[in-house]
C-alpha positions in Angstrom: -21.2 -27.9 10.3 -23.9 -30.5 9.6 -24.2 -31.2 5.9 -27.3 -32.7 4.3 -27.2 -34.9 1.2 -29.5 -37.0 -0.9 -29.2 -40.8 -1.1 -27.7 -40.5 -4.6 -25.1 -37.9 -3.4 -23.9 -40.1 -0.6 -23.7 -43.2 -2.9 -21.6 -41.2 -5.3 -19.3 -40.1 -2.5 -18.9 -43.7 -1.4 -18.2 -44.8 -5.0 -15.5 -42.1 -5.5 -13.9 -42.9 -2.2 -13.6 -46.5 -3.2 -12.6 -46.0 -6.9 -10.6 -42.8 -6.9 -8.9 -43.1 -3.5 -8.6 -46.9 -3.3 -10.3 -47.2 0.1 -12.1 -50.5 0.1 -15.8 -50.7 0.7 -15.2 -53.1 3.6 -13.0 -50.5 5.3 -15.8 -47.9 5.1 -18.3 -50.5 6.5 -15.9 -51.2 9.3 -15.5 -47.5 10.1 -19.2 -47.0 10.1 -20.0 -50.0 12.3 -17.2 -49.4 14.8 -18.0 -45.7 15.0 -21.6 -46.5 15.9 -20.6 -49.3 18.3 -18.1 -47.0 20.1 -20.6 -44.2 20.6 -23.2 -46.7 22.0 -20.6 -48.3 24.2 -19.5 -45.0 25.7 -23.0 -43.5 26.1 -25.3 -46.5 26.9 -23.2 -49.1 28.7 -25.9 -49.6 31.3 -28.6 -50.4 28.8 -26.3 -52.5 26.7 -25.6 -54.7 29.7 -29.3 -55.6 29.7 -28.9 -57.1 26.2 -28.7 -55.7 22.7 -30.6 -56.8 19.6 -29.4 -55.8 16.1 -32.0 -56.0 13.3 -30.0 -56.6 10.1 -31.1 -56.5 6.5 -29.2 -57.9 3.5 -27.8 -54.6 2.1 -24.9 -52.5 3.3 -27.0 -51.1 6.1 -27.3 -54.7 7.4 -23.5 -55.0 6.9 -23.0 -52.0 9.2 -25.3 -53.8 11.7 -23.2 -56.9 11.6 -20.0 -54.9 12.3 -21.8 -53.2 15.2 -22.9 -56.6 16.6 -19.4 -57.9 16.3 -17.8 -54.9 18.2 -20.5 -54.9 20.9 -19.9 -58.6 21.4 -16.1 -57.8 21.7 -16.9 -55.2 24.4 -18.6 -58.0 26.4 -22.3 -57.4 25.8 -24.9 -60.1 25.2 -25.8 -59.6 21.5 -28.6 -61.1 19.4 -29.0 -60.6 15.7 -32.4 -60.8 13.9 -32.0 -61.0 10.2 -35.3 -59.8 8.6 -34.8 -59.6 4.9 -33.9 -61.8 1.9 -31.9 -60.8 -1.1 -28.4 -60.6 -2.6 -25.8 -59.2 -0.3 -22.5 -57.5 -1.1 -19.3 -59.4 -0.4 -18.5 -57.2 2.6 -21.9 -57.7 4.1 -21.6 -61.5 3.7 -18.1 -61.4 5.2 -19.3 -59.6 8.3 -22.3 -61.8 8.7 -20.1 -64.8 8.6 -17.7 -63.4 11.1 -20.6 -62.9 13.5 -21.6 -66.5 13.1 -18.0 -67.7 13.7 -18.1 -65.6 16.9 -21.2 -67.6 18.0 -23.3 -64.5 18.2 -27.0 -65.6 18.5 -28.9 -65.4 15.2 -32.6 -65.4 14.7 -33.3 -65.8 11.0 -36.4 -64.7 9.1 -36.6 -68.3 7.8 -36.8 -69.9 11.2 -40.0 -71.7 12.0 -40.4 -69.9 15.3 -39.1 -66.5 14.1 -41.9 -64.4 15.5 -41.9 -66.0 18.9 -38.1 -65.8 19.3 -38.0 -62.2 18.0 -40.6 -61.0 20.5 -38.8 -62.6 23.4 -35.4 -61.0 22.7 -36.9 -57.7 21.8 -38.8 -57.3 25.1 -35.7 -58.4 27.1 -33.3 -56.0 25.4 -32.0 -52.7 26.8 -31.2 -51.4 23.3 -32.6 -52.3 19.9 -30.6 -51.3 16.8 -32.2 -50.9 13.4 -29.8 -51.8 10.5 -32.4 -53.2 8.1 -32.8 -50.8 5.1 -31.0 -47.5 5.6 -31.1 -45.1 2.7 -32.2 -47.7 0.2 -35.8 -47.9 1.4 -38.6 -47.0 -1.0 -42.3 -47.7 -0.9 -43.9 -49.7 2.0 -42.6 -52.2 4.5 -43.7 -55.8 3.9 -46.0 -57.4 6.5 -43.3 -59.4 8.3 -41.0 -56.3 8.8 -44.0 -54.2 9.7 -44.9 -56.6 12.5 -41.4 -56.7 13.8 -41.2 -52.9 13.9 -44.5 -52.7 15.7 -43.1 -55.1 18.4 -39.8 -53.1 18.6 -41.7 -49.8 18.9 -43.8 -51.1 21.8 -40.8 -52.1 23.9 -39.2 -49.9 26.6 -35.8 -50.4 25.1 -33.7 -47.5 23.8 -34.1 -47.7 20.0 -31.3 -46.7 17.7 -31.4 -46.4 13.9 -28.3 -46.7 11.8 -28.2 -44.1 9.0 -32.0 -43.5 8.9 -34.9 -45.3 10.5 -36.0 -48.2 8.2 -39.3 -47.3 6.6 -38.4 -43.7 6.0 -37.6 -42.4 2.5 -34.1 -40.9 2.8 -34.8 -38.2 0.3 -38.4 -37.1 1.1 -39.0 -38.2 4.7 -42.2 -39.9 3.7 -43.1 -42.8 5.9 -46.2 -44.6 7.2 -44.9 -47.2 9.6 -41.2 -47.1 10.4 -38.7 -48.0 13.2 -39.3 -45.4 15.9 -35.8 -44.3 16.9 -34.9 -42.2 19.9 -31.4 -41.8 18.4 -30.3 -42.0 14.8 -26.6 -42.4 13.9 -26.3 -41.0 10.4 -23.4 -42.3 8.4 -21.0 -39.5 7.2 -23.7 -36.8 6.7 -27.4 -36.1 7.4 -30.0 -37.1 4.9 -33.0 -34.9 3.8 -35.3 -37.6 5.1 -34.2 -37.1 8.7 -35.6 -33.6 8.6 -38.6 -33.6 6.2 -42.0 -35.2 6.4 -42.6 -37.9 9.0 -38.9 -38.7 9.0 -38.4 -36.0 11.6 -40.8 -37.8 13.9 -39.1 -41.2 13.5 -35.5 -40.1 13.7 -35.2 -38.8 17.3 -31.9 -37.1 18.1 -29.4 -37.1 15.2 -25.7 -37.8 15.5 -23.3 -38.1 12.5 -20.7 -40.9 12.4 -17.8 -40.0 10.0 -16.4 -43.0 8.1 -13.4 -41.6 6.3 -14.7 -40.1 3.1 -11.9 -37.6 2.0 -12.6 -33.9 2.6 -11.6 -33.2 -1.0 -14.6 -35.0 -2.3 -17.0 -32.7 -0.5 -15.8 -29.7 -2.5 -17.9 -30.9 -5.5 -21.0 -31.8 -3.6 -23.8 -29.3 -3.5 -24.9 -30.2 0.0 -27.5 -28.5 2.0 -26.6 -27.2 5.5 -28.5 -27.7 8.8 -28.6 -24.4 10.7 -27.5 -24.9 14.3 -25.2 -23.5 16.9 -22.2 -24.1 14.7 -23.5 -22.0 11.9 -25.3 -19.3 13.8 -24.2 -15.8 13.1 -25.4 -12.2 13.4 -24.6 -9.1 11.3 -21.2 -7.4 11.8 -21.4 -4.4 14.1 -19.0 -1.7 15.1 -18.8 0.6 18.1 -17.8 3.3 15.6 -21.0 3.3 13.6 -24.3 5.2 13.3 -27.8 4.3 12.4 -27.2 5.0 8.7 -24.7 2.1 8.7 -27.4 -0.4 9.5 -29.8 0.3 6.7 -33.2 1.8 6.1 -36.3 -0.4 5.7 -39.6 0.5 4.1 -42.4 -1.7 5.5 -45.5 -1.9 3.3 -47.8 -3.6 5.8 -51.0 -3.3 7.8 -54.5 -2.2 7.0 -57.7 -1.6 9.1 -57.9 -4.5 11.6 -54.4 -5.7 10.7 -52.0 -3.0 12.0 -50.6 -5.5 14.5 -48.9 -7.3 11.6 -47.1 -4.1 10.6 -46.1 -3.3 14.2 -44.7 -6.8 14.8 -42.7 -6.9 11.5 -41.4 -3.4 12.1 -40.4 -4.1 15.7 -38.7 -7.3 14.7 -36.6 -5.3 12.1 -35.7 -2.9 14.9 -34.7 -5.7 17.3 -32.6 -7.3 14.6 -30.4 -4.1 14.5 -31.8 -2.2 11.5 -30.9 1.5 11.6 -34.2 3.0 10.6 -37.6 1.4 10.0 -40.6 3.1 8.4 -44.1 1.8 7.9 -45.7 2.9 4.5 -49.5 2.9 4.4 -52.4 4.4 2.4 -52.8 8.1 3.3 -56.4 7.4 4.6 -54.9 5.0 7.1 -52.4 7.2 8.8 -54.6 7.7 11.9 -54.4 3.9 12.4 -50.8 4.3 13.4 -51.1 7.1 16.0 -50.1 4.5 18.6 -47.2 3.0 16.7 -44.1 1.8 18.5 -41.8 4.7 19.4 -38.9 3.2 17.4 -40.8 3.1 14.1 -41.8 5.9 11.7 -44.9 6.1 9.5 -45.2 7.6 6.0 -48.1 7.8 3.6 -47.8 6.2 0.2 -48.2 9.1 -2.2 -51.3 8.8 -4.3 -52.8 10.8 -7.1 -56.4 11.9 -7.5 -58.5 8.8 -8.1 -56.5 6.8 -5.7 -53.7 5.6 -8.0 -50.1 5.5 -6.7 -48.0 8.5 -7.6 -45.2 6.5 -9.0 -42.7 9.3 -9.5 -43.1 10.6 -5.9 -42.9 7.1 -4.4 -39.8 6.2 -6.4 -38.1 9.4 -5.2 -39.1 8.6 -1.6 -37.9 5.0 -1.8 -34.5 6.0 -3.3 -33.0 6.5 0.2 -34.2 3.1 1.5 -32.1 -0.2 1.3 -34.8 -2.9 1.9 -38.5 -3.3 1.3 -40.6 -5.6 3.4 -44.0 -6.1 1.7 -47.2 -7.9 2.7 -47.9 -8.5 6.4 -51.5 -7.5 7.1 -51.9 -5.6 3.8 -55.1 -7.6 2.7 -55.6 -8.5 -0.9 -56.9 -5.5 -2.7 -56.5 -3.4 -5.8 -54.3 -0.9 -3.9 -52.1 -3.8 -2.7 -51.8 -5.0 -6.3 -50.9 -1.5 -7.5 -48.2 -1.1 -4.8 -46.7 -4.6 -5.3 -46.6 -4.2 -9.1 -44.8 -0.9 -8.7 -42.3 -2.3 -6.2 -41.5 -5.3 -8.4 -41.2 -3.2 -11.5 -38.8 -0.6 -10.1 -37.1 -2.1 -7.1 -33.7 -3.8 -7.6 -32.4 -3.8 -4.1 -33.2 -6.4 -1.4 -36.8 -7.2 -0.5 -38.9 -9.6 1.5 -42.4 -10.5 0.2 -44.7 -12.2 2.8 -48.3 -12.8 3.6 -50.7 -10.8 1.4 -47.9 -9.8 -0.8 -47.6 -13.5 -1.6 -51.3 -14.0 -2.0 -51.5 -11.1 -4.4 -48.6 -12.4 -6.3 -50.2 -15.8 -6.6 -53.3 -14.2 -8.1 -51.2 -12.3 -10.7 -48.6 -14.7 -12.1 -47.7 -12.1 -14.7 -45.7 -10.5 -12.0 -43.4 -13.5 -11.5 -41.2 -12.4 -14.3 -40.2 -9.4 -12.1 -38.7 -11.7 -9.5 -36.0 -13.1 -11.7 -32.4 -12.7 -10.5 -33.3 -10.1 -8.0 -32.4 -10.2 -4.2 -36.0 -10.8 -3.3 -37.0 -13.4 -0.8 -40.4 -15.0 -0.8 -41.4 -16.4 2.6 -44.5 -18.6 2.1 -45.9 -21.2 4.5 -47.1 -24.4 2.8 -50.6 -23.1 1.9 -49.1 -19.9 0.3 -46.5 -21.9 -1.5 -49.1 -24.2 -3.0 -51.0 -21.1 -4.3 -47.8 -19.7 -5.7 -46.6 -22.9 -7.4 -50.0 -24.2 -8.5 -49.5 -27.4 -6.6 -51.3 -29.3 -3.8 -50.4 -30.0 -0.2 -50.4 -33.7 -1.0 -47.8 -33.3 -3.7 -45.8 -31.1 -1.4 -45.9 -33.7 1.3 -44.6 -36.4 -1.1 -41.5 -34.4 -2.0 -41.3 -30.8 -0.9 -37.7 -30.4 -2.0 -38.5 -31.3 -5.5 -41.4 -28.9 -5.6 -39.3 -26.1 -4.1 -36.4 -26.7 -6.5 -38.7 -26.6 -9.5 -40.3 -23.3 -8.4 -37.0 -21.6 -7.7 -35.5 -22.8 -11.0 -38.5 -21.7 -13.0 -38.8 -18.2 -11.5 -35.1 -17.6 -10.7 -36.0 -16.5 -7.2 -35.2 -17.2 -3.6 -37.7 -18.9 -1.2 -37.9 -19.6 2.5 -40.5 -22.3 2.8 -41.9 -22.2 6.4 -42.9 -25.3 8.3 -41.7 -27.4 11.2 -38.6 -27.8 9.1 -38.1 -24.5 7.2 -36.1 -24.6 4.0 -34.3 -21.7 2.3 -33.4 -22.4 -1.3 -32.0 -20.4 -4.1 -29.9 -21.4 -7.2 -26.8 -21.8 -5.1 -27.6 -22.5 -1.4 -30.0 -24.7 0.6 -30.4 -24.3 4.3 -32.7 -26.3 6.6 -33.8 -25.2 10.0 -35.4 -27.3 12.7 -35.3 -25.0 15.6 -38.6 -24.0 17.1 -41.7 -25.6 18.5 -45.5 -25.4 18.4 -45.4 -22.1 20.3 -44.8 -20.5 16.9 -48.1 -21.8 15.6 -49.9 -18.5 16.2 -50.7 -15.4 14.3 -47.9 -12.9 14.2 -44.9 -15.3 14.2 -44.5 -15.0 10.5 -44.6 -11.2 10.8 -41.8 -11.3 13.3 -39.8 -13.6 11.0 -40.2 -11.4 7.9 -39.1 -8.4 10.0 -36.0 -10.2 11.2 -35.1 -11.1 7.6 -35.5 -7.5 6.5 -33.4 -6.3 9.4 -30.5 -8.7 8.5 -30.7 -7.7 4.8 -30.5 -4.0 5.8 -27.2 -4.8 7.6 -25.8 -6.3 4.5 -26.1 -10.0 5.3 -26.7 -12.2 2.2 -30.3 -13.2 1.3 -29.4 -16.8 2.3 -27.9 -15.9 5.7 -30.6 -13.4 6.4 -33.4 -15.8 5.8 -31.6 -18.7 7.5 -30.5 -16.9 10.6 -33.9 -15.3 11.1 -35.6 -18.6 11.0 -33.0 -20.2 13.3 -33.1 -17.4 16.0 -36.9 -17.2 15.9 -37.0 -21.0 16.6 -34.2 -20.9 19.1 -36.1 -18.2 21.1 -39.2 -20.3 21.1 -37.3 -23.2 22.5 -35.7 -21.1 25.2 -39.1 -19.7 26.2 -40.5 -23.3 26.5 -38.0 -23.8 29.4 -39.9 -21.0 31.3 -43.5 -21.4 30.3 -45.9 -23.7 28.5 -45.4 -23.7 24.7 -49.1 -22.9 24.1 -48.6 -19.5 25.9 -45.7 -18.3 23.7 -46.6 -15.1 21.8 -44.9 -13.1 19.1 -44.4 -10.3 21.5 -42.7 -12.6 23.9 -40.4 -13.7 21.1 -39.5 -10.1 20.4 -38.8 -9.5 24.1 -36.5 -12.4 24.4 -34.8 -12.8 21.0 -30.9 -12.9 20.9 -30.7 -13.2 24.7 -28.7 -16.5 24.8 -27.3 -19.3 22.7 -28.3 -23.0 22.5 -26.2 -25.8 23.6 -25.7 -28.9 21.4 -28.4 -31.5 21.8 -27.5 -34.3 24.2 -27.9 -38.0 23.6 -31.1 -39.6 25.0 -30.9 -40.4 28.7 -30.4 -44.0 29.7 -33.6 -45.4 31.0 
């Protein structure tokens, strides 16, 4: 299981390991550096024989870099170290730097008169360039000298490897303008939010975690997020000795003139996920729109009184036999949608998914937010919908989407799956991040399929967190699998439905040697 932590959380883990367990900081640094060096030695010996350059800062990330340089030198490779920052270093960083000098490893120092010329020469001759400049301590912008160095490094044909996180990327938010462009990032002990959010995902490349010996006991008190992958993937429990009633009944409030496709996609996704019975609920005047509905899905009219208002008593009686409500895909924002959503939020205490126009209606009527509190209701907004719900801007969300999401969930005591290239599920107890998928999902209907999958998992008694997380993971995984057979631009939601759950994903390989 890949855990994700903030920079503060990993610093606290380091501190407790040192102070509570008596494991010296220098031992942790040695473990980190040797772990990285061993992985590189085993995976990239051919490139390392062409020469390796380690970019080292003055902090502990630079100390890791000095250890890496020392071990790669021990393994017989031609190593050069470029020191690029000034400042006060920890005793263990100084000790490892001095060891490298005693071993006569080549140093190019930022204070050298011909620093830029020497740096350019060794960078373009190297087979591998290792970034150990800032790590998780970076905030703000790179200075001009480091920016120029990274621009040179990023232009080379060398394999580029970042230690912990590419320098120039904020470890908590993923914000970055210019940064070291890594093909591989070796994250120390655990993943960081910045690997997966914002531009950090673009700069990090393939991610591998290097354990350094932090005791397992310390993780018990860490509220770490989880990256959804092949190690965490799961589906609802099933039994050969079961019937459709065992797998839940879903009421889908979706579709309207011109948007029935959204209702069909969401409903079929719920069926494909294993739900027992799926029924579309629509306005009685729209029943004819569903004459050509999928065979597996039923349709019922929402009971209304004279004047067009919902017959609350009749609808409540009808819904009593259902287990999950999915509300919103293709509903349009209207007075009738508002009536229906208001009724559902007022009387429904079972599981629910609110998507699309359900979210847009909710955003226009914040007085309904109070009905979300402490209920098993999942909101599934994309960024634009979330900004409307939270009263924020895309710019603010880009600066720190985790902070914005946490604030919204805490304020309204609800559960949210925030959809993007990295999707985030968050409630008061659990945070999941999902990076499966590709741009083939950037088309109308993908979100409807996702909401249907979530509803189907909820109907089969998976928790809200696992329902949302697994639906996002398998949707993305299917898009990745389809990309092996066709161009990503031609992937459709119906193709996703036709291929979902067909096979599993293997663990990501290291970058190939060039």
